[in-house]
Every structure is written in C-alpha cells, then in structure tokens.
C-alpha positions in Angstrom: 6.2 -2.7 -13.0 6.6 0.6 -14.7 6.7 4.1 -13.6 4.0 6.7 -14.2 5.4 10.2 -14.4 4.1 13.7 -14.5 4.7 17.1 -13.1 4.0 17.1 -9.4 2.3 20.0 -7.7 4.3 19.1 -4.7 8.0 19.2 -5.3 9.6 15.9 -4.4 6.5 13.9 -3.6 6.3 10.8 -5.7 3.8 8.2 -4.5 5.4 4.8 -4.1 2.8 2.1 -4.6 3.5 -1.5 -3.5 1.2 -4.4 -3.9 1.0 -8.0 -2.6 -1.5 -10.1 -4.6 -2.5 -13.7 -5.2 -5.1 -13.3 -7.9 -4.2 -9.8 -9.3 -6.8 -7.8 -7.3 -4.2 -5.8 -5.3 -2.3 -5.2 -8.6 -5.5 -3.9 -10.2 -6.0 -1.4 -7.3 -2.3 -0.4 -7.5 -2.5 0.3 -11.2 -5.9 2.2 -10.8 -4.3 4.5 -8.2 -1.2 5.0 -10.4 -3.6 6.1 -13.2 -5.3 8.5 -10.7 -1.9 9.8 -9.9 -1.1 10.4 -13.5 -4.4 12.3 -14.0 -3.4 14.5 -11.1 0.2 15.0 -12.4 1.6 13.2 -9.4 4.5 10.9 -10.2 4.0 7.3 -9.0 6.0 4.1 -9.0 4.3 0.7 -8.7 6.2 -2.4 -7.4 5.3 -6.0 -6.5 6.1 -6.9 -2.9 7.7 -10.1 -4.2 10.6 -7.9 -5.3 10.9 -5.8 -2.1 12.4 -6.4 1.4 11.7 -4.6 4.6 15.1 -2.9 4.3 14.2 -1.6 0.8 10.8 -0.3 2.1 12.5 1.4 5.0 14.7 3.4 2.6 11.8 4.8 0.6 11.8 8.6 1.1 8.5 9.0 -0.8 5.1 8.4 0.8 4.4 4.7 0.5 1.0 3.1 -0.2 1.0 -0.7 0.5 -1.9 -2.6 -1.0 -2.2 -6.2 0.2 -4.9 -8.9 0.2 -5.6 -11.5 2.9 -5.5 -15.2 2.3 -6.0 -18.4 4.2 -7.0 -17.4 7.7 -5.4 -13.9 7.7 -2.2 -14.8 5.9 -0.5 -12.7 3.2 -0.7 -13.7 -0.5 1.9 -16.3 -1.5 4.1 -14.0 -3.4 4.2 -11.4 -0.5 5.1 -14.0 2.2 8.8 -13.3 2.2 8.2 -9.5 2.5 5.6 -10.0 5.2 7.8 -12.3 7.3 10.6 -9.8 6.9 8.4 -7.1 8.4 7.0 -9.4 11.0 10.5 -10.3 12.2 10.7 -6.7 13.4 14.4 -6.2 12.7 14.1 -3.3 10.4 13.4 0.2 11.8 10.8 2.1 9.7 11.5 5.5 11.4 11.7 7.5 8.1 8.9 5.6 6.4 5.6 7.5 5.7 3.0 4.9 4.9 -0.6 4.0 4.3 -2.2 0.6 3.8 -5.1 -0.5 1.6 -6.3 -3.9 2.8 -8.3 -6.2 0.5 -10.3 -9.2 1.6 -13.6 -11.0 1.5 -16.0 -9.5 4.0 -17.8 -12.9 4.3 -14.8 -14.5 6.0 -13.8 -14.3 9.6 -10.3 -12.9 8.8 -11.5 -10.0 6.6 -8.5 -7.8 5.7 -6.5 -9.3 8.6 -3.2 -9.3 6.7 -3.6 -5.6 5.9 -4.6 -4.7 9.4 -1.6 -6.6 10.8 0.8 -5.0 8.3 -0.5 -1.6 9.2 0.1 -2.2 12.9 3.5 -3.7 12.3 4.7 -0.7 10.2 3.6 1.7 12.9 5.2 -0.4 15.6 8.5 -0.4 13.7 8.4 3.4 13.7 6.6 4.2 10.4 4.4 7.3 10.3 0.9 6.7 8.9 -0.1 9.4 6.5 -3.7 8.1 5.9 -6.0 5.8 7.9 -6.1 2.3 6.6 -8.7 1.6 3.9 -10.4 -1.8 3.8 -12.0 -3.0 0.6 -14.1 -6.1 0.2 -15.0 -8.2 -2.9 -16.6 -5.1 -4.6 -13.3 -3.2 -4.4 -13.5 -2.2 -8.1 -16.7 -0.2 -7.5 -15.8 1.0 -4.0 -12.3 2.3 -4.7 -13.7 5.5 -6.3 -15.4 6.5 -3.0 -11.9 6.6 -1.3 -10.1 8.6 -4.0 -10.9 12.0 -2.5 -9.8 10.8 0.9 -6.5 9.4 -0.5 -5.6 12.7 -2.3 -6.7 14.9 0.7 -4.2 13.1 2.9 -1.5 12.9 0.2 -1.8 16.6 -0.4 -1.1 17.3 3.3 2.4 15.7 2.9 3.9 18.6 0.9 
C-alpha cells in the first residue's frame, strides 16, 4: 500500500493504518480513513496485516489504527491469520504501542466483530495504550463510517 502525505498540524504524528481483510471491506475503510487524513493534512500510512508481524507493530512509534473483519465463528480473515496468531501467542510486548481498533462484522451473526474485540483486548493485555474506544461496524459500514469520523479525529488530536 502507498503513503498519503501532508503537513501535519501535530509534529511527528503520522497515523499508521493497518487492515486485515478477506473481501476488501477493511481495506476500503483503511483507504477511506487515509483519504480523511489527507484532507486534514495528517500524514498516514496504510499497510495490509499480511505483511506485518507483532514485532513490527510493537515498534510503530506512531498512533496505530487496526481495522479487521471477523470470519467463520469469530476468526480473523485468512490473510491476517499469521499476524493474529502472533499477537495471540502473547510473546511480544506492546508497551510503546498507541492503538485503536475498528472491527468489522455482520451484525446478524453470533460472533459479530469478535475478531476485532479480541484483538483490542489482546493489544491492551500486551501493554498497548488505547487512544480511542473500539468502533464496531456492521454490513452498512460504508454509510456508517462517516458518523465516527469526528470521534476518530477528536481522539487523534489529543495525542499531540
């Protein structure tokens, strides 16, 4: 994935956006938020979790936003399974990580957003510092994302 750049109002705060997706929905949300960042002159990076390890995430000094969908009874998307297993193993401290999670799922299923909920808890358990409460989006995520935009930037702005 590419990098969206601009002049940040907050020196040094780039938003690191990570996504785990099966059908492209989490990627769509990640790219939409990167576009919002560009409109606010906040630099953002976007990366697929298939290319990231727990160790790499732990070294991210910028605020991290992890967007992940839920599949098959609460499981991570296929391409994010290695990353998720790495986090679940609990061997990597996240003491310097500032994170937030956006969970995607189908609200009609028993395990709605379970993967994102679990990831959110695991990152905190490993020492990560949550900078925004978890957001859970259902099947109408495209239309509902806009209602969370103000919340996202309100919390992000407090990080400076």
